[in-house]
N, C-alpha and C positions, 0 to 999 in steps of 0.2 A: 154143635158139628159147624167146619167152615163153611158149608153151603147156606146155613141160617145166616153168620154171619155176613156173607155176601149178599146176601138180599135184605139185610138192615143197616148197611152202610150208604152213606153219601161221597161224593166224591166233588174235589176241586179240577176241574175241567181248564186245560189252559188252551188260549187259542194257538191254532198252528203257526202263525204268525211267530208269535213269541219262543214256542219252542223251537224252529228254523233258528231265528235271528240270534238265540243263546245257546245252542246245541244241547238243548236238554231230551233227555232220550224218554223220558215219562212224564206223562201228565195226571198221575193218580196221585192222589194224596185223600184221606178217608175220614168221615167225622163217624161219630156213632148215631144209629138211630136217633131224631127228637133231642138231638143234641148241636150243639155248635163249638165241641171242645176239639183240638186238634190232637192227636195222638204225637207221642215222640217219634212214629215212623215216618213220618208226615213230613218233617222238618227238613228231610235233604232235599227233595224236588222245592220246596218253599224257600229254602236258603239258596239254592241254585237261580231260582225267581229275581230274588232281592239283589245276588250279586250281578243280575246280567242289568239289571236297573241303576244300580250304583257304578260301578266300574266295568262292566259289559258293552256289549254292542249298543243295548238300550239307555244306555246311561242318559240321565235326565229327559228320558221318556216319561209320561203318566199311564198309570194303570187302571181299568175300570172293573171292578169286583162286584158281581152281580148276585145276591144271595137267591135263592130257591127251594122249594116244598115240593113234598107229594100232596096230592089233593084232599087227602084226607081229614085233616083238620080244619076250624074254621078260618075265613079269609082271613080275617084279622090275627091270630095267631101266628099263619104261616108268613103273612107278611113280616111280622115281629120276627120270627125263627129265620127267615130267610135274612135279614137283617144283620140278625145275633150272627149267623154263619160268614158274611162278609164282613162283618166289623171283627170277628177273629182273623180271619186273613189278613186282615188291614192290621190289626197289631202286631201279629207276628211279623209282617214284612217292615212295619214302621219300627220294630224292635231290633230289625237285620241291618237297620239304618236307612231306608227308602223314607223320604220326607214325607210326610202327613198329606203335605198340599199335592203330592204327586200321586195320590190316592183318592179314588172317587167310589165310594161304596152306595149301594142301593139293593133294593129287593124287587123282585116279581113276585116270590110268594109261591104262590100255585100258578098262577096265571098261564103259564105256559106248559103246565104238566100235561104229560100225554102219556103216563102209566096207568094200567088197569089191574094190576095184581103186585104183590110182593118183589118179583125181581125189576118190573118196570117201573115201580115206584120209587126203588133205589136209585135209579139212573136219574128222576126227577129232583132228588135229594143233592144239592149241588151246591159248589161256586163257581160261577165261570171268571176267567181271568182274562181279561182284554187287554187289548192297547190302548191307551185312552187317546184323546185327539190332541 
């Protein structure tokens, strides 16, 4: 069911400063639970981010991609999964033309997780896209 799907997805959360500067209307892009694979329907939003950083208002700026996980796995596993998610988003953006030198990926694993059940855990499973320094 779609309710179950919603509870087992993770999202890419794009910082408000980037959404405003780039004129992007949505900040949702979803991964499957326990996965770092982007789905085809995510490509639009991430393509908009890439375009903004290549030829748009944020041309030449860098991005920070921080992968996150829910608290249910072991610490090491969650760190690796978070890094995998950040790297997946980074690879997508690189494939769209954003230079690797402008992409800084890292993982926080479950260190900042706040969820206590399936719906709130789904919010812990994400990649935060922030404006780099």
